[in-house]
C-alpha positions as CSV (number, residue, x, y, z in Angstrom):
1,X,0.0,0.0,0.0
2,X,1.4,3.4,-1.0
3,X,2.4,5.9,1.6
4,X,-0.3,8.5,2.3
5,X,-3.1,6.2,1.2
6,X,-6.6,7.3,2.3
7,X,-10.1,6.1,1.7
8,X,-11.1,9.4,0.1
9,X,-10.1,8.5,-3.5
10,X,-12.4,5.5,-3.3
11,X,-15.3,7.6,-2.1
12,X,-14.7,10.2,-4.7
13,X,-14.5,7.6,-7.5
14,X,-17.9,6.2,-6.3
15,X,-19.3,9.7,-6.3
16,X,-18.2,10.2,-9.9
17,X,-20.0,6.9,-10.8
18,X,-16.9,4.9,-11.4
19,X,-18.2,1.9,-9.4
20,X,-19.0,0.7,-5.9
21,X,-17.1,1.6,-2.8
22,X,-17.0,-0.9,0.1
23,X,-16.1,1.4,3.0
24,X,-17.3,1.7,6.7
25,X,-20.6,3.5,6.9
26,X,-19.3,6.1,9.3
27,X,-16.8,7.3,6.6
28,X,-19.5,7.5,3.9
29,X,-22.3,8.8,6.1
30,X,-21.9,12.5,5.0
31,X,-22.1,11.5,1.4
32,X,-25.0,9.2,2.0
33,X,-26.9,11.9,3.9
34,X,-26.5,14.6,1.2
35,X,-27.4,12.1,-1.6
36,X,-24.0,12.0,-3.4
37,X,-23.9,8.2,-2.6
38,X,-26.5,5.6,-1.9
39,X,-26.3,2.3,-0.3
40,X,-27.0,-0.7,-2.5
41,X,-26.4,-3.7,-0.3
42,X,-28.3,-2.8,3.0
43,X,-29.7,-6.3,3.2
44,X,-26.2,-7.8,3.5
45,X,-24.6,-5.3,5.9
46,X,-24.6,-6.3,9.5
47,X,-24.4,-3.6,12.1
48,X,-22.6,-3.8,15.4
49,X,-22.6,-1.7,18.5
50,X,-19.1,-0.4,18.0
51,X,-15.5,-1.1,18.6
52,X,-14.2,-2.9,21.7
53,X,-10.8,-2.6,23.4
54,X,-9.3,-5.5,25.3
55,X,-6.5,-4.8,27.7
56,X,-5.3,-7.7,29.9
57,X,-5.3,-6.7,33.6
58,X,-2.2,-8.8,34.5
59,X,0.2,-6.6,32.5
60,X,1.2,-3.1,33.6
61,X,0.0,-0.6,31.0
62,X,2.1,2.3,29.9
63,X,1.2,5.8,31.0
64,X,0.4,6.8,27.3
65,X,-2.0,3.8,27.1
66,X,-3.6,4.8,30.4
67,X,-4.2,8.3,29.1
68,X,-5.9,6.9,26.0
69,X,-8.1,4.6,28.1
70,X,-9.1,7.5,30.4
71,X,-9.9,9.7,27.4
72,X,-12.1,7.0,25.8
73,X,-13.9,6.4,29.1
74,X,-14.7,10.1,29.4
75,X,-15.9,10.3,25.8
76,X,-18.3,7.4,26.4
């Protein structure tokens, strides 16, 4: 994968009618809401409640990781 790769070129190609784009809904949501894109496989897309983070309690976490955990907990 090339350096600097982002999902945006895939979304813009789909907006320009060059084909389908298989991307996470949260990335395409603004384009879906304003009508530039439309979903075509809703019946086959499963939803899930969100991402989960596993951190074993036996290992000592770094201070940077602890700051991340605290921020995620506050954010809800």
